[in-house]
N, C-alpha and C positions, 0 to 999 in steps of 0.2 A: 420434481424429481427429489428423491430422497438423498441426504448425505451423511455421511458418518460423523464428521466434525463441523458441519456447518446447519443453520437454519436460513433461509433465502424468503424473503418476500418483496413485492415491489408495489409502492403506492406512490402518488403524486409524481411519477416519474423519478422516484429515487429507490435505489435497490438497497435493502438493509440486510447485511451479511452478518449474522452472528455465530461466533464461535459458541459451540453447543455442548461441550463436554465439561461442565463446571466441576464435578466430582473428581475428576483427573486434573484439575487446575488448567483446562484447555492445553495440555501438552501436545506437541505437534508430533503426533504419530505418522506412518506412512502415508495413510490414507489423506491427512491433511495436505501434504506436499503434492498431491495429485488433484484434489479437489478445488483449492482455492484457484490456481490457475485457470481451471476449467470454468469455475464459475464467473470469475471477471472476465475472462476473455470472451466467454460466450454473451455476456450482458453487453459488452463493448462492441463485438462483431455484429449482434442481432440489433442493437439499438434499442435495446428493451428499456433502458433507463438512462437518464442524462447525469446521474451523480451514484456513486456508490459510497455506503457507509458500512464501515467494519467496526463492529462492537463486539463484546462478548459477554458472558454469564458466570455468574458466581462471584467469589470473592476476588479472583484474579484475571487479569486480561489473558496471560499466559504464562505458563512455566517455561517456555521455550521448547526446544527440540527433545522428543523423546527419544531415550536410549535404543528403543528398538529400531530406530532409522540407522544406527552405527553397525548394528550386529545382526544375529541371527543365523550367519552362516548361509551356505549355498551362494545363488545367483543374486539373492536379495541384499546382501550384506554389502558395506561400504567397500570392500576391495575384491569381492568377488572370491571365488574357490581360493583357499589357502595353498594349494599345491600348484596354484597357476605360475607360470613365469613371471619372475618379479616386475620387469618392464610393462608387461601386460596388465598385471594385477594394479599396479600405479597408474597406468593410463585409465584403467576401469575407475578407480579413485577419483583421478580428475573429472571425468564426465559425469561420476555421481555428484559431486559437488556443483558442478555447471547446471546439472539438473534441479537440484535445491534452488540455486540462484535465479533460476527460471521463476521459480514460484513468487518471489517477490518482485522480480523485473516485470512481469506481468501486471503489476499494479501500475508502474511508470508508463508502460506501453498502452495502456487501455485509453481509448479514445475521451474517456470521460474522467473528470477528477473522483479521487478517491480519498475519504476521510475515516481517519482512525479515531474512535471515542474508545479511551482507555481506564480501566479501573485496576485498583491493587497492583500487583506484580506485573510489570513488563519486563520479562527476563530473557536473557540470550537472544534467541531468533525470534522473540517478541520485538526486540528493538530493531531488528534486521527488516522485520515487516512493516513497522510504522515510519521509519525513514523513508521507505518506498513510497508512502503515502504522500499526497499533495497537501493535506492539512491535519494537524494533529490536536485533538482535545483531550482532557483527562479529568477525573474526579480528584476530590482533595486527597483521597487516601491512596493515590497512584504513586507508583516509585519505577525507576527506570534503572536497568542494571546490564552491563556487558558482562554476562556471567561467564563467558567462554575464557577468559583470563583466569577466572578462579578455580577452572578444572584443568587448566595446564594445555589449552590449546590457543589458537589464534582463531577470532572469529572469521568465517569464510563465505557468508552469504548475503554481504552486502553492508553491514553495519560500518566496516573501515572504510568503505568506499563512498558512503552517503552521509555518515555523521556529521563529519567536518565540513559539509557542504549546508548543512541544515543549523549547526552551533559553531561559535569560534573553534578554530583548530585547536587550541590549547585545552579548551574544555573537552571538546571529544576525545585527545589524547588523555586526559585525565581519567575520564570514564573508561577508555579502552585499556589503558595501564593499570589502574588501580582495582576494576570492579566493583567499586563503590555503588551503593544504592543512591540515587538521586532523587528526593522528594519532588512532588508536583510542584511546589514554590519555586524551587529551583530551577525545574525543567522550563517552567514558565518564563523566570528571569533570562535564561540564556536562549530562549526562543524555540526550544524542542517543542515545547506546545504552544497555541495560540491563545488559550483560554483554559482556566482551570475552575470547573463546577464544584458546588457544594457536597454532592452527592451523585449517586450512579444516575437516578432516575432525571435529575436535571442535566447531568451530561449527556444522556441520549435525546433528551428534548432538544437540547442546545444544537448538538450535531445536526438532527434531522432539520431543524430550523433554517441552519447555514446551507444544508444540502438542497431544501426546496428554494431557499434563495437562489443559489446557483442554477438550478434546474429551469428558472424562469428565464435565464438568459438564451440567446441565441446558441444551440448545440454546436452550430458550425463553428462559431467564433470562440466557444469555450476550448473546443477542441485544438483550435489553432492557437490559443494562447496557451494551453498547457503545451503543445509539441514546442513553441518557441521558447516558453521559458526554461523547458528541460534542457533545450539545445543550447540556449544562452549560458546556462550554468556549467556547461562542460566546454565551452569556445569561448574565443576573444569577442570583444564587443564587435568589431567589424565584421567576424564570421556571422556573428548572430543577427547583425543588421542585413547582410547578404541573405541570411537564410529567410528571414520574415519578409523582405521584399519578393523573393521569390515564391514564398507561401501566398501572399496576398495576390500575385499576378494570376494565380491559379483558382484560389479558393475566395476571395472576397466577392461576395454578391451584395449588391446595395439593396435588394429585396427586404433581407433582414434588418437592416439600417432604417428603410423607409417603414417598417412595420414596427420598430421600437418607437420611432418619432410618432407615428400616428397614434399608437397606444398610450403615448403619455398624452397627447393631446385630447384624448377621446376619454381619458381617466379609466383605463382598463389594462388588464394584464395583457401583454403582446402574445399573439400566437406565432410559433416558430415551428416550420416543418422539422420531423426528426432526421437525424442522420440517415443516410440510406444503410441496410445492412452490409457487411464486408462479403465480398464475394467468395463462394466455397469452392470455386473450382469449376471447370469446363464441364 
């Protein structure tokens, strides 16, 4: 399938999703917000890959949300028709924000890990995107900026809800309040990214290597791990322990463990069944 904002290929059980508008600094035009959740959800639901890597092209990972998302008039604009009743117009604004939020929440909800590989500027909604990913890597020239505060608005599609659970809260607040550019080295020090690579080429190679390493594991065990870690992040330890006990009661299958031990004894890569596609309705 052809997309306006992305190129997608799947190899070695890894889906590589690339932002593909480098001349426009990979700004997030309206098509972006439709296409990304469609791509990620399809890969997850169809079990067509075990890991997703999101990378970009050109000088910058993303300049963030394109102004076209805010305006344009008519039914596609942020608040709908200007002459609509104020309460209904503002209700539509809320619905619009939640629609945009889903674009990145879809990354968290995917049954497979999502890895962000960033270069150059990761600006505004670019930070919203990467904080919804499971792992984040950067090239040495990358920088990160909560740009919304610099243009007089409160970030509203995920950064303020997720950033403080990725980095220390004080540092998250500093980023959110000041809108400063955070260079790759500082991002690594705070845990925003897991590794910094010298250049874009080595960044992509490293991210894909990690993706292939994850893809070699049991996809059912990886799915359970992702679900449980996301749940534990937002709940107490006791609630998290209860959740994983219930998950294991239904999802743990000893066949995958037996295959892992057998493959190790035979000095070969284990072979695990893929996840079943998600049901599409009756």
